[in-house]
C-alpha positions as CSV (number, residue, x, y, z in Angstrom):
1,X,-65.6,25.5,-144.4
2,X,-67.9,24.8,-141.4
3,X,-69.2,21.3,-141.5
4,X,-71.8,20.0,-139.1
5,X,-70.5,18.1,-136.1
6,X,-72.0,14.7,-136.1
7,X,-74.9,13.8,-133.8
8,X,-72.8,11.1,-132.2
9,X,-70.0,13.6,-131.3
10,X,-72.6,16.1,-130.1
11,X,-74.1,13.4,-127.8
12,X,-70.6,12.6,-126.4
13,X,-70.1,16.3,-125.7
14,X,-73.5,16.5,-123.9
15,X,-72.8,13.4,-121.8
16,X,-69.3,14.5,-120.8
17,X,-70.7,17.9,-119.7
18,X,-73.5,16.3,-117.7
19,X,-75.9,18.4,-119.9
20,X,-74.5,21.6,-118.3
21,X,-73.2,24.6,-120.1
22,X,-69.5,24.2,-119.4
23,X,-69.2,28.0,-118.8
24,X,-72.2,29.2,-116.7
25,X,-73.3,25.7,-115.6
26,X,-76.9,26.3,-116.7
27,X,-78.7,23.0,-117.2
28,X,-79.8,22.1,-120.7
29,X,-82.3,19.6,-119.3
30,X,-84.7,22.4,-118.3
31,X,-84.3,24.6,-121.4
32,X,-86.5,24.9,-124.4
33,X,-83.7,24.9,-126.9
34,X,-80.7,22.5,-127.1
35,X,-77.4,24.0,-126.2
36,X,-74.7,24.5,-128.8
37,X,-71.5,22.6,-129.2
38,X,-68.8,25.2,-129.0
39,X,-65.3,25.1,-130.4
40,X,-63.1,26.0,-127.4
41,X,-60.4,27.0,-129.8
42,X,-62.4,28.5,-132.7
43,X,-62.0,27.1,-136.2
44,X,-60.9,30.6,-137.2
45,X,-57.9,30.1,-134.9
46,X,-57.0,26.7,-136.2
47,X,-59.2,24.8,-133.7
48,X,-60.4,21.4,-134.7
49,X,-63.7,19.5,-134.8
50,X,-62.4,16.9,-132.4
51,X,-64.0,15.9,-129.1
52,X,-61.0,17.4,-127.3
53,X,-61.8,20.9,-128.7
54,X,-65.6,20.8,-128.1
55,X,-67.6,22.0,-125.2
56,X,-71.3,22.3,-124.4
57,X,-72.4,25.9,-124.2
58,X,-75.7,27.6,-123.8
59,X,-76.6,30.0,-126.5
60,X,-75.7,33.1,-124.5
61,X,-72.3,31.9,-123.5
62,X,-71.5,30.7,-127.0
63,X,-72.5,34.0,-128.5
64,X,-70.6,36.1,-125.9
65,X,-67.5,33.9,-126.3
66,X,-67.7,34.1,-130.0
67,X,-64.2,33.4,-131.4
68,X,-62.4,34.8,-128.4
69,X,-59.8,32.8,-126.4
70,X,-58.6,35.6,-124.2
71,X,-60.3,38.4,-122.2
72,X,-59.4,41.2,-119.8
73,X,-59.2,40.5,-116.1
74,X,-61.3,43.3,-114.7
75,X,-59.2,43.4,-111.5
76,X,-55.8,43.8,-113.1
77,X,-56.5,45.0,-116.7
78,X,-54.3,42.2,-118.0
79,X,-55.3,40.0,-120.9
80,X,-55.6,36.4,-119.9
81,X,-56.8,33.1,-121.3
82,X,-60.6,32.5,-121.1
83,X,-61.6,29.4,-119.1
84,X,-61.0,26.4,-121.3
85,X,-63.2,23.4,-120.2
86,X,-60.8,21.0,-121.9
87,X,-57.7,22.2,-120.1
88,X,-59.1,23.8,-116.9
89,X,-61.1,22.5,-114.0
90,X,-64.2,24.6,-113.3
91,X,-63.8,24.5,-109.5
92,X,-60.2,25.8,-109.7
93,X,-61.4,29.0,-111.4
94,X,-64.9,29.5,-110.0
95,X,-67.0,29.1,-106.8
96,X,-70.6,29.8,-106.1
97,X,-71.6,32.7,-104.0
98,X,-72.8,31.8,-100.5
99,X,-76.5,32.1,-101.7
100,X,-75.6,30.0,-104.8
101,X,-76.8,32.5,-107.3
102,X,-73.6,34.1,-108.6
103,X,-70.4,32.6,-110.0
104,X,-67.3,34.2,-108.4
105,X,-64.0,34.1,-110.2
106,X,-61.1,33.0,-108.0
107,X,-58.4,33.4,-110.6
108,X,-57.6,36.0,-113.3
109,X,-59.0,33.5,-115.9
110,X,-62.2,33.0,-113.8
111,X,-62.7,36.7,-113.4
112,X,-62.1,37.5,-117.1
113,X,-64.4,34.7,-118.2
114,X,-67.2,35.9,-115.9
115,X,-66.8,39.4,-117.3
116,X,-66.5,38.4,-121.0
117,X,-69.3,35.9,-121.0
118,X,-71.5,37.8,-118.5
119,X,-72.0,34.7,-116.4
120,X,-74.0,36.6,-113.8
121,X,-76.5,38.3,-116.0
122,X,-79.9,39.0,-114.4
123,X,-81.8,36.4,-116.4
124,X,-79.5,33.5,-115.4
125,X,-79.5,34.7,-111.8
126,X,-83.3,34.6,-111.8
127,X,-83.2,31.1,-113.4
128,X,-80.7,29.9,-110.7
129,X,-83.0,31.3,-107.9
130,X,-86.1,29.6,-109.3
131,X,-84.1,26.3,-109.8
132,X,-82.7,26.6,-106.3
133,X,-86.2,26.6,-104.8
134,X,-86.9,23.2,-106.3
135,X,-83.4,21.8,-105.6
136,X,-82.2,21.9,-109.2
137,X,-79.4,24.4,-108.5
138,X,-76.5,24.4,-107.9
139,X,-75.4,21.4,-109.9
140,X,-74.5,18.5,-107.6
141,X,-70.8,18.5,-108.5
142,X,-70.5,22.1,-107.5
143,X,-71.3,22.6,-103.8
144,X,-72.1,26.1,-102.7
145,X,-69.0,27.8,-101.3
146,X,-68.9,28.6,-97.6
């Protein structure tokens, strides 16, 4: 049974995420459609509807993640855990490219998450580039790597 997550819980998730997709760090503020509340551990894998298992995700990341919790590290071919925003710190797995347009994985989890969720798809790179010209990207808590 998939019951709706309450509006209050959804607002808590949005606030905690600073209205950013917790995977690709797109800003919900400038989108036409509200982002989804993702079950980090899917209900189909015994995940719960608790705040500790929910993350804000753009439609694309939520769809690509689906009910997966692991993915293949493209560098080693090993299956590793996907980035889990409730357990992992974004900056420990990802950095921004020097131009700030691409996310670079710095761990097997980061690399596998980028590949599985297609975090550097053309459309999001174009959005990041446009947002960068008006100082909306990268998000303030994620300085561009040097």
